[in-house]
C-alpha positions as CSV (number, residue, x, y, z in Angstrom):
1,X,0.4,-36.4,34.4
2,X,-1.3,-34.8,31.5
3,X,0.0,-31.5,30.0
4,X,-2.2,-29.0,28.3
5,X,-0.9,-26.4,25.9
6,X,-2.4,-23.9,23.6
7,X,-2.0,-24.7,20.0
8,X,-2.7,-21.9,17.6
9,X,-3.5,-22.8,14.0
10,X,-1.6,-21.3,11.1
11,X,-4.7,-19.4,10.1
12,X,-5.2,-18.0,13.6
13,X,-1.5,-16.9,13.7
14,X,-1.9,-15.2,10.4
15,X,-5.1,-13.4,11.6
16,X,-3.2,-12.3,14.8
17,X,-0.3,-11.0,12.8
18,X,-2.6,-9.1,10.4
19,X,-4.5,-7.6,13.4
20,X,-1.2,-6.5,15.0
21,X,-0.1,-5.0,11.7
22,X,-3.4,-3.1,11.4
23,X,-3.0,-1.7,14.9
24,X,0.5,-0.5,14.2
25,X,-0.6,1.2,11.0
26,X,-3.6,2.9,12.6
27,X,-1.5,4.0,15.5
28,X,1.1,5.6,13.2
29,X,-1.5,7.3,11.1
30,X,-3.4,8.6,14.1
31,X,-0.4,10.8,14.9
32,X,-0.4,12.5,11.6
33,X,-1.8,16.0,11.0
34,X,-2.9,17.6,7.7
35,X,-0.5,20.0,6.1
36,X,-1.0,23.2,4.1
37,X,-1.4,21.3,0.7
38,X,-2.6,17.9,-0.4
39,X,0.9,17.1,-1.6
40,X,2.5,17.9,1.8
41,X,-0.2,15.8,3.6
42,X,0.5,13.0,1.2
43,X,4.2,13.2,1.8
44,X,3.6,12.9,5.6
45,X,1.4,9.9,5.1
46,X,3.8,8.1,2.7
47,X,6.7,8.8,5.0
48,X,4.9,7.4,8.0
49,X,3.8,4.2,6.1
50,X,7.2,3.8,4.5
51,X,8.8,3.5,8.0
52,X,6.6,0.6,9.2
53,X,8.2,-2.8,9.4
54,X,7.7,-4.8,6.3
55,X,6.8,-1.9,4.1
56,X,9.2,-1.3,1.2
57,X,7.1,1.1,-0.8
58,X,4.4,3.6,0.2
59,X,2.5,5.9,-2.1
60,X,-0.4,8.3,-2.0
61,X,-2.2,8.8,-5.4
62,X,-4.8,11.3,-6.4
63,X,-7.5,10.6,-9.0
64,X,-7.3,13.3,-11.7
65,X,-8.4,13.7,-15.3
66,X,-5.0,12.3,-16.3
67,X,-5.5,9.2,-14.2
68,X,-3.9,8.3,-10.8
69,X,-1.1,10.8,-10.1
70,X,1.5,10.1,-7.4
71,X,1.2,12.9,-4.8
72,X,4.0,11.2,-2.8
73,X,6.1,8.1,-3.1
74,X,8.5,6.7,-0.6
75,X,10.4,3.8,-2.3
76,X,13.8,2.5,-3.4
77,X,15.2,4.3,-6.4
78,X,14.4,1.4,-8.7
79,X,10.6,1.8,-8.1
80,X,9.1,2.8,-11.5
81,X,6.8,5.5,-10.2
82,X,8.0,8.7,-8.7
83,X,6.2,11.6,-7.1
84,X,4.4,13.5,-9.8
85,X,4.2,10.5,-12.2
86,X,0.9,9.1,-13.5
87,X,0.4,5.4,-12.7
88,X,0.2,3.2,-15.8
89,X,-3.4,2.7,-17.0
90,X,-3.7,-1.0,-16.2
91,X,-2.5,-0.4,-12.6
92,X,-4.7,2.7,-12.2
93,X,-7.8,0.8,-13.4
94,X,-7.0,-2.1,-11.0
95,X,-6.7,0.3,-8.1
96,X,-9.8,2.3,-9.0
97,X,-11.9,-0.8,-9.4
98,X,-10.8,-2.3,-6.2
99,X,-11.1,0.8,-4.1
100,X,-14.9,0.9,-4.5
101,X,-15.0,-1.9,-2.0
102,X,-12.7,-0.3,0.5
103,X,-9.2,-1.3,1.7
104,X,-7.7,-4.6,0.5
105,X,-4.5,-6.6,0.2
106,X,-3.4,-9.0,-2.4
107,X,-0.6,-11.3,-3.4
108,X,1.2,-10.0,-6.4
109,X,2.3,-12.1,-9.3
110,X,3.4,-10.8,-12.7
111,X,0.6,-11.0,-15.4
112,X,1.2,-13.2,-18.4
113,X,1.9,-10.1,-20.6
114,X,3.9,-7.9,-18.2
115,X,4.6,-4.2,-19.1
116,X,7.6,-2.2,-17.9
117,X,5.9,-1.5,-14.6
118,X,5.2,-5.2,-13.9
119,X,8.8,-6.1,-14.9
120,X,10.1,-3.5,-12.5
121,X,8.0,-4.9,-9.6
122,X,9.2,-8.4,-10.4
123,X,12.8,-7.2,-10.3
124,X,12.2,-5.5,-6.9
125,X,10.9,-8.8,-5.5
126,X,7.4,-7.5,-4.7
127,X,5.2,-10.3,-3.3
128,X,2.2,-8.5,-2.0
129,X,0.4,-5.1,-2.1
130,X,-2.1,-3.4,0.1
131,X,-4.4,-0.5,-0.8
132,X,-6.5,1.8,1.3
133,X,-8.6,4.5,-0.5
134,X,-8.8,7.8,1.3
135,X,-11.7,10.0,0.4
136,X,-11.8,13.8,0.7
137,X,-14.9,15.9,-0.1
138,X,-16.8,12.8,-1.4
């Protein structure tokens, strides 16, 4: 007698996992409502994302004349950026350049010449990052 089974490739399993994670994120964000201020809305978004499985840090940043300013950050105390801080220039440029193409995720490895921000991420054990630009009024 011959047995047949379904064998799922590693790549297919990864795609299924990513799809399930996206559904979970979308479902949690769909429940959110805007608040009276951008900062309060950002806090609600960061809090919701910060409670998803596998998410250690969640932040919402606003593009200003000063650079990318953290409207809300939910993270462990050792994370180098707090609500109200301006993201370091190299990180801000990376996010702004990448955001023109929409949401993305990337494996994170420290650069050859790490700054204080990079060293802090290494110490926290960060392995990957995901970004999703949110536009308001253009």
